N, C-alpha and C positions, 0 to 999 in steps of 0.2 A: 563576483568573487575575485580575489587577488590572484596574481600570477603564482604566488607560493602555494595557495590552496589548490589551484589547478594542478600544479606539479605534484603536490602531495596526493591529490585524488588519483592522478594517473599512476603514481607509484603504488598506491594501494590496490588499484585494479590489477596490476601485474603480480603483486604479492598474494592477493587472495586467489587468483587463478593458479598460481604455483602451489600454494598450500592445498587447494582443492584437489589438484592433480596428484599430490603426494599423500592424499587421504589423511590430512591433518585438519579435520573440520573445525576444531576450536581456534586454531590460528587463522584459518580462512574466514571464519565467522567474525573475528575481531576486525579484520580489514574490510569486510563487507559493511559492517556497522559504521566504521569510520568513514567510509565513502558516502554512506547515506547521511551521516551527520554533516559532512562537508557540503553536500549538495543533495538535499532531500527531494528536489524537483526534477532530478534526472531519472527518467524511467528505466534507463539501462541498468541502474543500480539494483533493481528489484527482481528481475527475472532469474538471474543466477543465484541471488540470495535465497529466493524461494526454493529453487532446486536443491540448494545445500540443506536448507531446513528440512525439506521432505526426505532427502536421501539419508540424513542422519537422525531423524526423529526429533528435531529441535524446534518444531513449530511453536509450541507454547513459549519457549524461551525467546524465540525471535519476535513474537507478538509483544511480549513484555518489553523488550528492548525498543521496539518501534514506538510503543506508547510513551516511553520516556523521551525519545527524540521528538515526538509530536508536541510535547509540552514546551519544548525549547524553540520551536519554529513558528514564524508568522503565517506560513502557508502550508498547513498539514494535509492538503488534499491528497497528494500522491501517497503519503504515508497511510492515510485512512483507506484509500483504495487498496493498497497492498494488504493491509490488515483484513479488509473485507474479503479479498481473494484467498488469504490464508485460512480464514474461518470457513470459507465455502468448501474447503477440502474435506471437512468433517461434517457429515450429514446431521450430526447431533447439534451443530453450532450454526445452523442456517440463520437463526434469529440474530446472532451476533454479527454475522456477515451483513445482513440487511441493515443493522444498526450502524455499521461503519460505512456502508454505501450512503446512508442518509447523512452521516457526519461529513463525508467527502463532499456531498452536494451542498450542505449547509455552509461549508467553508468556501465554496465557489458556486453560488446559485446561478451563474451564467453558463455553466457547463451542461449543455443539453444532452450530451451523450450519457452522463450519469443519470440525469432526469429520465431519459428514455429507458435506461436500464432498470430504474426503480419502477417505472410503469409496468414493465414486463414482469418483474419480480412479484409485484402486488397482484397483477392479473393472474399469475401462476398460482399464488397462494389464496386467491379468492377474496382478497381484502379490497372490496370495491371502493370504500371510502378513501383509503390511501391512494389507490390507483387513480381515482378521479382527482384527488388533490394534486398529484404530480402531473397528471394530464393537463390540468388547468395551468400549471406553471410552464408546461411545455408549449402550450398554445399561446400563452401570454407571458413570455420570459421577462424576468426582472432585468433591469438595465444595470 
């Protein structure tokens, strides 16, 4: 990233925190999204974003926006992981959560932490076929 995008990202960090503290969720939301657009691979962008979405009941809106950003990036792994985490907050959307964990792993099949998480999920759900599939990838990782 360029120096100007880094400065812009830092400015957005301060703006979103200020708007969040002032209970202006729409303004904070705008700057969280811009920070993610500028640097989608910075995990620090997602924790506070998720808290804002939960606090103000904006989870579906937040997922929709992340899906749009994912279309524009070459490395959507962290966006997919965040979407999976957001879906996991709703017990009725566990299937969507698993779907996005799988997409995150597909975008980076060398990430054995995601692979191991998928093994655990499929073990929990009793899907032996998928559990064994991811276990085989974990044992013999792709290069």
